[in-house]
VODO-223672 format. One record per atom (N, C-alpha, C): x, y, z. Coordinates in steps of 0.2 Angstrom, whole numbers, plus 5000, padded with zeros to 4 digits. Atoms other than C-alpha are relative to their C-alpha. Example, Ala and Ser with C-alpha at 12.3 -4.5 7.8 and 13.67 -1.06 7.14 Angstrom:
REM residues 2
500449945000;506249785039;500450065000;499649944999;506849955036;499650055003;
***
This chain:
REM residues 663
500449945000;500050005000;500450065000;499649945000;500750174995;499850055006;500149964994;500950315007;499350045000;500649965000;499450415000;499449965002;500650054998;498250265002;500049995008;499950014993;498950245020;499750075003;500349934997;498550435024;499350004999;500750005001;496850415017;499749955005;500350054996;496550255027;500050035008;500049974993;497050355043;499550055001;500649955000;495850495039;499349965000;500750035000;494450365036;499949975007;500150034994;494850275052;499850055006;500249954996;494750445061;499350015000;500749995001;493050475054;499649955002;500450054997;492450305058;500049995007;499950004993;493150315075;499550055004;500449954997;492150475079;499349985000;500750025000;490550385075;499949935003;500050074998;490950215083;499550005006;500550014994;489650145096;500549995006;499650014994;490250145114;500149935001;499850064998;491049995120;500150005008;499950014993;491249925138;500750045002;499449964998;492550035148;500649955002;499550044998;494249955149;500250015007;499850004993;494849905166;500850015001;499349994999;496549935174;500350064997;499649945002;497850055167;499750034994;500249985006;497050055150;499350045001;500649964999;495350115157;500250075003;499849944997;496150255167;500350054994;499749965005;497150315152;499650024995;500449985005;495750325140;499350035003;500649974997;494450395152;500050084997;500149935002;493750565146;500450055005;499749954995;494450655162;500749995000;499250015000;496250585159;500350064997;499749955004;496650725147;500150065004;500049944996;496250855160;500350005007;499750014993;497250795175;500850015000;499349995000;499050835169;500250055005;499849944995;499050995180;500049975007;500150024994;498650885195;500649955002;499450054999;500250765193;500550045004;499549984996;501550785206;500750014996;499449995003;503150865200;500649985004;499450034996;504650765206;500650045000;499449965000;505950885201;500150055005;500049954995;505551005215;500049975007;499950034993;506050975233;499450005004;500750004997;504351035239;499549984996;500550045004;503150915232;499450044998;500649965002;501751005222;499849974994;500350025006;500650975208;500250054995;499849955005;501051065191;499650065001;500449945000;499551185194;500250045006;499849964994;500251235211;500750044999;499449975001;501951285204;500050074997;500049945002;502251465202;500450014993;499650005005;503651445190;499749974994;500450035005;503151405172;500349924999;499850075000;503151215170;499449964996;500550055004;502251075159;500249935002;499950074998;502050895163;499749954994;500350055004;501850745151;499949945004;500150074997;501150585158;499449974997;500550045002;499950445154;499950004993;500250015007;499050435137;500350064996;499749945003;499650615133;500849994998;499350025001;501450555135;500149954995;499950055005;501250395125;499950034993;500249975006;500450495111;500650054997;499549965002;501950615111;500749974999;499450045000;503350485113;500350004993;499750005007;504650495098;500749975002;499350034999;506450435095;500550045004;499549954996;507250585104;499650035005;500449964994;506850675120;499850074997;500249935003;506850845110;499449994996;500650005004;505550785098;499449985004;500650024996;504450705112;499750065004;500349944997;504250875121;499950064996;500049945004;504250985106;499450034998;500649975001;502451015106;499750045006;500249954994;502451105123;500150074998;499949935002;502251295121;500750025003;499349984998;504051365122;500549955000;499550055000;504951205119;500049984993;499950035007;505651155102;500649955001;499550055000;507051035097;500650014995;499550005005;508751025088;499949944996;500150065005;508950895074;500649994997;499550035004;510350795068;499949934998;500250065002;509450655061;499549975005;500650024996;508050545068;500249985007;499850034994;509150485083;500350065004;499649954996;509850655089;499550065000;500449944999;508750795096;500050025007;500049984993;508950895112;499550065000;500549944999;507651015119;500350075000;499849935001;507751195115;499450045004;500549974996;506851305128;500050075000;500049925001;506351485124;500650024996;499449985004;507751495111;500649985003;499450024997;509051425123;500149925000;499850075001;509951255120;500649995003;499350024998;511551165123;500150005008;499850004993;512351195140;499550035004;500549964996;510951305145;499449965002;500650044999;509651165146;500249945003;499850064997;509851035159;499549944998;500450075002;509250855154;500249965006;500050044994;508950755169;499749935000;500350064999;508650575173;499849995007;500350014993;507550555189;500450055004;499849944996;508250725195;500850005000;499350005000;510150685191;500250014992;499849985006;511150745176;500049934995;500050065005;511050625160;500749975000;499350035000;512950605161;500350004993;499750015007;513250615142;500350074998;499649945002;514150745132;499650044994;500449975006;512650805121;500050075000;500049935000;512950985126;500750024996;499349995004;514750975117;499950024993;500150005007;514050955100;499349984998;500750015002;512350955091;499949934997;500150065003;512750785083;500149945006;499950054994;512950695101;499349995002;500750024998;511350605106;500050015008;500150014993;510550615123;499949935002;500050074998;510750455133;499449985004;500750014996;508950445139;499549974995;500550035005;507650335131;499350025002;500749974998;505950435131;499549945000;500650055000;504950275127;499949965007;500050034993;505350215145;499750045005;500249954995;504750375153;499349985003;500749994997;503250375166;499850074999;500249935000;503250565166;500650044998;499549955002;504250705158;499850075003;500149934997;504350875167;500450054997;499649945004;504851035158;500050065004;500049934996;505351185169;500350054995;499849955005;505451335158;500250065004;499649944997;506551485162;500549975005;499450024996;508051485174;499849955005;500150054995;508151325185;500649995003;499450004997;509851365191;500049995008;500150014993;509251375209;500049935002;500150074998;508851195209;500649954998;499550055004;510151115197;500650034998;499349975002;511651235195;500050044994;499949955005;512251345182;499849974993;500250035006;511951225168;499350004998;500850005001;510051255170;499850074999;500249935000;510051435166;499450014995;500650005005;508751405152;499549965002;500550044999;507751275159;500249935002;499950074998;507651085164;499549964997;500550055002;506850935156;500249935004;499950054995;506750795169;499649944998;500350065003;506350615163;499949955006;500150044994;505550505177;499849934997;500150075003;505650315173;499949955005;500150054995;505450235190;500449945001;499650054999;506950135189;500249985007;499950014993;507250155207;499350015003;500749994997;505450125215;500050045006;500049964994;504950245228;499349995004;500650024997;503250175232;499849934999;500250065001;502550005235;499449994994;500550015006;501549945219;499349985003;500750034998;499649915220;499949934999;500150075002;499849745212;500749975001;499350044999;501249615215;500450004994;499650005006;501649615197;499650054995;500349965004;501349755185;500550024994;499549985005;502149825169;499650024993;500349985006;501849875151;500549974994;499650025005;502549825134;499750034994;500249965006;502549905116;500449974994;499750015007;502849855098;499850054995;500249955005;502849975084;500450004994;499650005006;503349995066;499850064996;500149935004;503550145054;500249994993;499850015007;503450135035;500550044997;499549955003;504550285032;500749985001;499350014999;506050215039;500149925002;500050074998;505650025041;500249995007;499950004993;505650055060;499749945003;500250064996;505549905072;500250025007;499949984993;505349965090;499749955005;500350044995;505049855105;500250025007;499849994993;505049895124;499649965005;500350034995;504549815140;500250025007;499949984993;504449855158;499649965005;500350054994;504149745174;500150035006;499949984993;503849795192;499749955004;500250064996;503749655205;500150025007;500049984993;503349685223;500049935004;500050064995;503749555237;500150035007;499949974994;503449625254;500250075000;499849935000;504449775257;500550014994;499549995006;505549745241;499650014994;500249995006;505149805224;500550004995;499550015005;506149745209;499750034993;500249975006;506149835192;500549984994;499650025006;506749785174;499750034994;500349975006;506549875158;500549994994;499650005006;507249865140;499750034994;500349975006;507049945123;500549984994;499650015007;507649905105;499750034995;500349965006;507450015090;500549994995;499650015006;508049985073;499750034994;500349975006;507750095058;500550014994;499649995006;508450115040;500050074999;500049935002;508750275031;499350024999;500749975001;507150385032;499850034994;500249965006;506150455018;499950075001;500149935000;506250635016;499450024995;500649995005;504850725005;500249994993;499850015007;505950704990;500549944999;499650065001;506750534993;500449995006;499750024994;507850445005;500650055002;499449964998;509050535016;500549955002;499550054999;510650435015;500350015007;499650004994;511550385031;499650035006;500449974994;510150425043;499749945004;500250064996;509950245050;500150015008;500049994993;509750225069;499949935003;500150064996;509950075081;500150025007;500049984993;509650095099;499849945005;500150064995;509749965114;500150035006;499949974993;509450015132;499649955004;500450044995;508949925148;500350025007;499849984993;509049935167;499749955004;500350044995;508749835182;500150045007;499949964994;508449915199;499549975005;500450024994;507649885216;500050045006;500049964994;507149965232;499749965006;500350024994;506749925250;499650065002;500549954998;505150025255;499749985006;500350014993;504550045273;499650075002;500449944998;503550165283;500550065001;499549954999;505150265287;500350034994;499749985007;505650285268;500249954996;499850055005;506550195255;500750014999;499349995003;508250155248;500149954995;500050045006;508650085231;500650024996;499549985005;509850075217;499849974993;500150025007;509850045198;500650004996;499550005005;511049995184;499750004994;500350005006;510750045167;500550004994;499550005006;511550025149;499650034995;500349975006;511250135134;500550004994;499650015006;511950095117;499650034994;500349975006;511650195101;500550004994;499650015006;512350175083;499550044995;500449965005;511750305070;500550034995;499749965005;512250395054;500050075001;500049935001;512750575051;499750024993;500349995007;511550625037;500350064996;499649945003;512650785034;500649974996;499350035003;514150665029;499849934998;500250065003;513350525019;500649964996;499550035005;514950495009;499850004993;500150015007;515050444991;500249934998;499850075001;514950254988;500350004993;499750015007;515350284969;500750025000;499349985000;516950364974;500449965005;499650044994;517350234988;500050045006;499949964994;517050365001;499449985005;500550024995;516150305017;499750055003;500349954996;514950405027;500350005007;499850004993;515250455045;499449975004;500550034996;514350355058;500350015008;499849994993;514350365077;499749955005;500250054995;514250245092;500150035007;500149974994;513750295109;499949945005;500150054995;513950185125;500050035007;500049984993;513450225143;499849955005;500250034994;513450135159;499850045006;500249954995;512550215173;499849965007;500150034993;512450175192;499650055004;500449954996;511150265203;499849975007;500250024993;510850255222;499550065002;500549954998;509350345229;499749985007;500450024993;508550355247;499650065002;500549954997;507150455255;499849985007;500250014993;506850465274;499550055003;500549964996;505350525283;500250015007;499649994993;506150615298;499450025005;500549984995;504650695307;500450025006;499549984994;506050775318;500050075001;500049934999;505550945323;499950044994;500149965006;505851065309;500149964994;499850045006;506450935297;499449954999;500650055002;505050835288;500349944996;499750065004;506150725276;500750024997;499350005003;507850695269;500049964994;499950045006;508250635251;500850014998;499350015002;509950575245;500049974994;499950035006;510450535228;500850004997;499350005003;512150485219;500049964994;499950035007;512550435201;500750004998;499450015004;514050375192;499949984993;500150025007;514150375173;500649994997;499450025004;515450295162;499850014992;500349995007;515150365144;500650004995;499550005006;516050345127;499550024994;500349985006;515550425110;500650004995;499550015005;516550365095;499750024993;500249985007;516450445077;500549964995;499650045005;516950335063;499950034993;500049985007;517450385045;500149934996;500050075002;516950215037;500249965005;499850054995;517850085047;500550035005;499549974996;519150205054;499750045005;500149964994;519050285071;500250074999;499849935001;519050475069;500150035007;499949974994;518750555086;499649965005;500350034994;518250475103;499950055006;500149954994;517450575117;499849955006;500150044993;517550495135;499850055005;500249964994;516750555151;499849955005;500250044994;516650485168;499850065005;500349954996;515550585180;499749975007;500350014994;515050575198;499650065002;500449954997;513550675205;499649985006;500450014994;512750685222;499650065002;500549944998;511350785230;499749985006;500350014994;510650795247;499550065001;500549954999;508950885250;499749995007;500350004994;508250925267;499350045000;500749975001;506350965267;499850035007;500249974994;505851085281;499250005001;500749994999;504151075289;499850075001;500249934999;503051225292;500250035006;499849964995;503751355303;499850074999;500249935000;502851515306;499650014993;500350005006;501851475290;500449994994;499650015006;503351445279;500249935000;499750065002;503851285271;500650014996;499449995004;505551255263;500449944999;499650065002;506951145257;500750034999;499349985001;508851165257;500549944999;499550065001;510351055252;500650024996;499349995003;511951035243;500049954994;500050045006;512450965226;500850004998;499349995003;514150915219;500049964993;499950045006;514750855202;500850004999;499350005002;516450795196;500049964994;500050035006;516750755178;500750004997;499450015003;518250695169;499949994992;500250005007;518050735150;500650004996;499550005005;519250685136;499849994993;500150015008;519350685117;500749974998;499450035003;520550575107;499950004993;500050015007;520950585089;500250074996;499849945004;521350705075;499650065001;500449955000;519850805077;499850015008;500149994992;519950815097;500050085001;500049924999;519451005097;499950035007;500149984993;519151005116;500549965004;499550034997;520650965127;499749965006;500350034994;520450845142;499950055005;500249954995;519650945156;499649965006;500350024994;519250905174;499550055003;500549954997;517650995180;499849985007;500350014993;517151015198;499550055001;500649954999;515551095204;499749985007;500350014993;514851115222;499550065001;500549954999;513251205226;499649995006;500550004994;512151255241;499450044998;500649975002;510351305239;499550005005;500549994995;508851355249;499450034997;500649975002;507051395245;499550005005;500550004995;505551445255;499450024997;500649995003;503751455252;499450025005;500549984996;502251535260;499350024996;500749995003;500351545256;499650045005;500549964996;499051675262;499349984996;500650025003;497251675257;500050014993;500049995007;497451745240;500750014997;499349995002;499351755239;500449945001;499550064999;500751625237;500750034998;499349975001;502651675238;500549955000;499450045000;504151575233;500750045000;499349975000;505951635237;500549955000;499550055000;507551545233;500750044999;499349985002;509451565232;500549945000;499550055001;510951465227;500750034998;499349985001;512851485227;500449944998;499650065002;514051375217;500750025000;499349995001;515851355216;500249954994;499950045006;516351285198;500750024998;499449995003;518051255191;500149954994;499950045006;518651195174;500850004999;499350015000;520451125173;500249964994;499850035006;521051085156;500849975000;499350025000;522650985152;500450054996;499649955004;524051095147;499750074999;500349935000;523051255151;499950025007;500149974993;522651375165;499349985002;500650024997;521251325177;499650065000;500549944999;519651435177;499649985006;500550004994;518651465193;499450054999;500549965000;516951535194;499549995006;500550004994;515651575208;499350024998;500649985002;513951585200;499550005006;500549994995;512551645211;499350014997;500750005003;510651635208;499550025005;500549984996;509151715216;499350004996;500750005004;507251695212;499550025005;500649984996;505551765218;499449984995;500650015004;503851705212;499450025005;500649984996;502151775217;499449984996;500750015003;500451705213;499550035004;500549964997;498951805216;499349974996;500650025002;497151745215;499650064998;500349945002;496251875205;499249995002;500750024999;494551795206;499949934999;500150075001;493751625205;500249984993;499850025007;494651535191;500650044997;499549965003;495851675188;500650015004;499349994997;497751675193;500550044996;499449965003;499151795190;500649985003;499350024997;500951735192;500550054997;499549965002;502451845192;500749975003;499450034998;504251775192;500650044998;499449965001;505851865194;500649965002;499450044999;507551775192;500650044998;499349985002;509351825192;500449945001;499650065000;510451675187;500650014996;499350005003;512251645182;500249934998;499750065003;513151515172;500750004999;499350005002;514951465171;500149974993;499950025006;515551435154;500249925000;499850075001;515651255147;500749994997;499350025003;517251165142;500150024993;499949985008;516951185123;500050074999;500049935001;516551365125;500750045002;499449984997;518151395135;500649984995;499350025002;519451285127;500049974993;500050035007;518851225109;500550034996;499549975005;520151245096;500249944995;499850055005;520151135080;499449994996;500650015005;519051065066;499549955004;500650044997;517350995071;499649994994;500250025007;516850905055;499249995001;500750014999;515150855062;499550064999;500349945000;514551035063;500350044994;499649975005;515651075048;500250075002;499849944998;516551205057;500749995003;499450004996;518251255064;499950045006;500249974994;517851295082;500650035004;499549964996;518851425092;499750025007;500349984993;518551445111;500250075002;499949934997;518551595122;500349995007;499750014994;519851555136;499850055006;500149954995;519451715145;499350025001;500749994999;517551695145;499850025007;500349984993;516651775160;499449965001;500650034998;515151715169;499450034996;500649985004;513451725159;499550025006;500549984995;512151825169;499350014997;500749995003;510251815165;499650045006;500549964996;508951935172;499349994997;500650015004;507251875168;499450025004;500749984997;505451945172;499549964996;500550035004;503951845167;499350015004;500749994998;502051875169;499649954997;500450055003;500851735167;499350015003;500749994998;498951735167;499749934999;500350075001;497951565170;499350015001;500850004999;496051545169;499849924999;500350065000;495151385173;499350005001;500750004999;493351345171;499849934998;500250065002;492251195167;500049994992;500050005008;492351245148;500750014997;499349985003;494151305146;500550005005;499449994996;495851295154;500550034995;499549955004;497051435147;500550025004;499449974997;498751495151;500350044994;499749965004;499651635143;500650045004;499549974996;501351715148;500550044995;499549965004;502651845142;500650015004;499350004996;504451855147;500550054996;499449965002;505951965145;500649985003;499450034997;507651895148;500650044997;499449965002;509252015147;500649965003;499450044998;510851925147;500650055000;499349975000;512552005152;500549954998;499550055002;514051915143;499749944998;500350065003;512951795134;500549974995;499550045004;514051655126;499749974994;500350035006;513651605108;500649994995;499550025005;514551525093;499950044994;500149965006;514751655079;500449984994;499650015006;515251625061;500350064998;499649945001;516651735057;500150014992;499949995007;516651715038;500649974997;499350035002;518451645038;500049934998;500050075002;518951475031;500749975003;499450044997;520251355040;499949934999;500050075002;520651185034;499349984996;500650005005;519151205021;499450005004;500649994996;517951235036;499950075002;500249934997;517051395041;500250005007;499749994993;517851465057;499450035004;500549984995;516651485071;500350025007;499749984994;517151585086;499550015006;500449994994;516451575104;500150075002;499949924999;516051755108;499550015006;500449974995;515251855122;499750074998;500349935001;514052005121;499350005004;500649994996;512552075130;499449994995;500650025004;510852005123;499450015003;500650004997;509052015125;499549944997;500550045003;507751875123;499350025003;500749994998;505851905124;499549964996;500550045004;504351805119;499449995004;500650024998;502651745122;499849934999;500250075001;501851575124;499349995003;500650024997;500151505128;499649944997;500450055002;498851375126;499350005003;500650004998;497051345128;499649944999;500450065001;496051185130;499350015001;500749995000;494251195126;499649935001;500350064999;493151055133;499350014996;500649985005;491851065118;499449975002;500650044998;490650925123;500149945003;500050074997;490350765133;499349975000;500750045000;488950645129;500149934998;500050075002;488550485122;500449984994;499650005006;489550515106;500750005002;499349994998;491150545117;500150075002;499849944997;492150685124;500550044994;499649965005;492850825112;500450055003;499649954997;494250935116;500450044994;499649965005;495051075106;500650045003;499449974997;496851135110;500350054995;499649955004;497551295103;500650025004;499449994996;499351335107;500550044995;499549965004;500851445101;500550035004;499449974997;502451525105;500450044995;499549965004;503751655099;500550025004;499449984996;505451705104;500450054995;499649955004;506451855098;500750015004;499449994997;508351855102;500550044996;499649955004;509551995097;500650035004;499449974996;511252075102;499850075001;500149934998;511152235111;500350054995;499649965004;512452305099;499750004993;500350015007;511352255084;500249934997;499950065003;511152095074;499649945004;500350064998;510351925077;500449945003;499750054998;510851775087;499949944995;500150065005;511051605077;499649955003;500450064999;509951455076;499450015006;500649994996;508451535085;499449974997;500650035003;506851445084;499450054998;500549955003;505451525074;499349995004;500750004997;503651565080;499649944997;500450065002;502351425079;499350025003;500750004998;500451415080;499749934999;500350075001;499551245083;499349995002;500750024998;497851165084;499949935000;500150074999;497350995090;499349995002;500750024998;495550915090;500149935002;499950074997;495450765101;499349985002;500650034998;494050645104;500149935004;499950064996;493850505117;499349975002;500650034998;492450385120;500149935002;499950064997;492650235132;500749974997;499450035002;493950125123;500450044994;499749965006;494250245108;500350065002;499649934999;495450395107;500250024993;499749985007;495850495091;500150085001;499949935000;496550665087;500350014993;499849985006;496950765072;500350075001;499749944998;498150915073;500550034995;499549965004;499251045064;500450055003;499649954997;500651155068;500350044995;499749955005;501251305058;500650025003;499349974999;503151345059;500050064995;499949945004;503351525053;500750004997;499349995003;504851575042;500550035005;499549974996;506451615051;500550044996;499649965004;507251755042;500450055004;499649964996;507951845057;500749965002;499450054999;509651755055;500650045002;499349984998;511451785061;500450014993;499550005006;512851825048;500249934998;499850065003;513151685036;499649945002;500550064999;511651585042;499450014995;500550005005;510351535030;499350005003;500750004997;508451575033;499749934999;500450055001;507151445034;499350024998;500749985002;505451445025;499549975005;500550034995;503851415035;499749944997;500350075002;502951245034;499549985005;500550034995;501451155042;500049935000;499950074999;501550985049;499349985003;500750034998;499850885050;500149935003;499950074996;499750735062;499349975002;500650034997;498450615067;500149945004;500050064995;498150475080;499449975001;500650044998;496950335083;500249945004;499850064996;496950205096;499349975003;500650034997;495750075103;500349955006;499850044995;495949995120;499549945001;500450064999;495349815122;500149975007;500050034993;494849745139;500049924999;500050075001;495449565140;499649965005;500450034995;494349525155;500449985006;499650014995;495849515166;500450065002;499649944998;497149635174;500450034994;499749985006;497849655156;499650034995;500449975006;497249775143;500550024994;499649995006;497849805125;499850064997;500249945003;497949965116;500349994993;499850005007;498049965097;500050074997;499949935002;498650125089;500350014993;499749985007;499050205072;500250085001;499849935000;500050375070;500250024993;499849985006;500150475055;500450075001;499649945000;501550615054;500150034994;499849965007;501850755041;499649974995;500450035005;500350685032;500050044993;500049965007;500450825018;500750004997;499450015003;502250775015;500450074999;499749935001;502950955018;500849995001;499349994999;504750995016;500150055006;499949974994;505251045034;500750015002;499349994998;506851125039;500050045007;500049964993;507151175058;500650055000;499549955000;508051335060;500549995006;499550024995;508851255076;500549954998;499650065002;509751125066;500650034996;499449995004;511551135060;500049974993;500050035007;511151025045;499350014997;500749995003;509451095040;500050004993;500049995008;510051135022;500149934997;499950065003;510550955020;499549945002;500450064998;509350845030;499350035003;500649974998;507550905031;499749955005;500350044996;506350825043;499749944996;500350055004;505550655038;499450024997;500649995004;504150655025;499449975003;500650034997;502450575027;500249935003;499850064997;502550425039;499449985004;500550034996;501350305046;500349945005;499850054995;501650205062;499449965003;500550044996;500650055069;500349975005;499750034995;500849975085;499549975005;500450034995;500149885100;500450015007;499850004993;500349915119;499649965005;500450044995;499949805133;500250035007;500049984993;499649855151;499849955005;500250054995;499649735166;500250025007;
***
C-alpha cells in the first residue's frame, strides 16, 4: 500500500472512530488512560523535580508535565521531539536519533536534561550531533521547567530543565504484586522496528524493576526521497530495586544505553569509495537513591541521591575511528525538606558534580578537562488566602581544569522570587523574577580545532566570563468547566551571553566559528487553551489551541544564530470509552531573522493524526492498538535550530502502527 492510500486510510479510520458505538470501559491502566477525564488531569500530577512536592497547577514557575496517554501519544525517537509540542519548547535535529530540547530559544549547555532528577551524564551539550542517553519510550512522566532552573540544578540549567521520570528506582509499593507494560511498533517511512517492555514486581517490602528497549530503523524517507546515512539502532535496559517501609525507601539501579546512528550531513559517496560518517554511543549508569521520613522537629524528610556514569562516544569515518569522546562523572545531591514554621515551608541542600572529560583523535577539538562543581541551595514558600510566595537562592563553586592549560574558577549565584495571586474564582496571575548565572562549558572555553560533524572549525574563548540572566515573566491562568487557558510573556536580558558566531573565515576547508560573548535580550510569548467542547453519548471532544514565539538579538545589533521560529498549533481530540483519536496541525513560521552567514528557513505546516482502541481482555491485562500518521501532507520541513537543516529535512509522510499491553 502506498503512502497516499495509507494517509487516506488513517483519515477514514478517524472518521469511523468518531461515529463508533460505545463499548464496555476497559479496566486497569487502560481504562484510566482512555477515560474522558484523563486528558484534564495533567495539572494535578506531582512534579518530582521540585524538593517541595506540588502538583503542576500549584507551581508558580512555568512548567508542563507529560504523563499517561498524553505522553504515549507524544513519545518519539528523541527526547527533544517528544516534548516539542509543549508551548515554548522545540528541538534540535541531527537525524532521527539526535534531538535535544530547546527551551525559549535556549539550548545546549543552558538546558539541563535529567534522569530522575540527576544529570543524564552524556556529552550531548558538546555538539549537536551527540545524542541524549535517555530513552523517552521508557518514561512514566516527563517534566519541563521553563525559564531559569539554576536554583535547583546549578548553572547548567539557566534556560530550563527537562526531567525524565522512569521509575527505575521504585519509591512506592505497587498496588499489584506484578505490573508492567510492553509495546511493539513499526513505521513505514524508515522500516522501523521498536519494542519495549517494563516489569515491576513487589514482594513484601521489596520492589524489583526491569526494563528494556530495542529500536532499529533504516534510512528515512524525506519528502523528495531517501535521506542517506540516517539509520538508527538503539538498545537500552535497566534493572533496579528498592526496600520500601514506613520510614522511607532505599534503592539502586544499573542501566545500559547503546546507540549506533548515521550522520546524514556526511553520507559519503559510495561511487567514489567514500564511506559515510557513523557514530556509536555507549553508557553505563549506576544510581543510588534514598528517602527518609524524619518527622523530627523542623525537618520533615531527607532525600539522598548519587549517580556514576561511564560514557563513550565514537565517530567513525567508514571503518576507521575518527574521534572518541570519553566522560566519567559522579554526581550527588542531598535535600532536606523543612516542615511548616511560622507558615513557611521550605527545602535546602547541597549538590556536587565531578566529571572527567576527554577527546581522542585528529579532530579532538576540546582538550581533556576535569570539571568540579559544588552548590548550596535553599527555597522557602508561604501561602496566604489569595497569595502564594516562593523565594530561593543558590551559590555554586565551579572549576574547569584543562590539560596543558590554565584552570578557570567561577562562583555563580542565583536568586528567584515567584508570586501567585488569585484574582477571582478561576483566575490566577503569576509573576516570576529570576537572576541566574552560568559558568562557561568546556567547549565554550577551550575548543580549538576542526569539528567536522557541525562542519566548522571551532575556536573557544579561554577568558570567557560568567553568563548572567535577568528574567521577568508574567503569566495569566484561567480555569473553568469549559476551558483551561494559560498565557505568559517574558523578557530575559543576558549579560555576557556566550554564543557560537560564524566569522566568515575558512580554516582547513571549514568555516571558522568563534565562541563569543555579548549582551543580549530574549523576549517572547507562549500560551495554550484547552476547550472541553462536549461530553455525551458520542464521546468527549476537546479542542487545543497553542503557540509560542521568541525573539533573540544582540544589544549591539544583529541576530543570534539558530533561534527557533514562532509556531501556532491546533489539535482536535475525541475519546469515548475504549476509543481515542486526534487530528492536529502546527504551523512553523519562516525564520528570516538570522545571524551572519546563516541561511533562513521557510515556513511549513505539519499535519498529524492518531487513533487507538483499548481492548479489555477480561483480566488485569488490557491491550491498546494504535496508528499514528505524521507529516501527512508530506511537507518539506527544515528546523532553524538544526546545523544540518539545508542537508537533511525532517521525515516526510510516515505511518506507524503498534500495540501496547498494560498489566
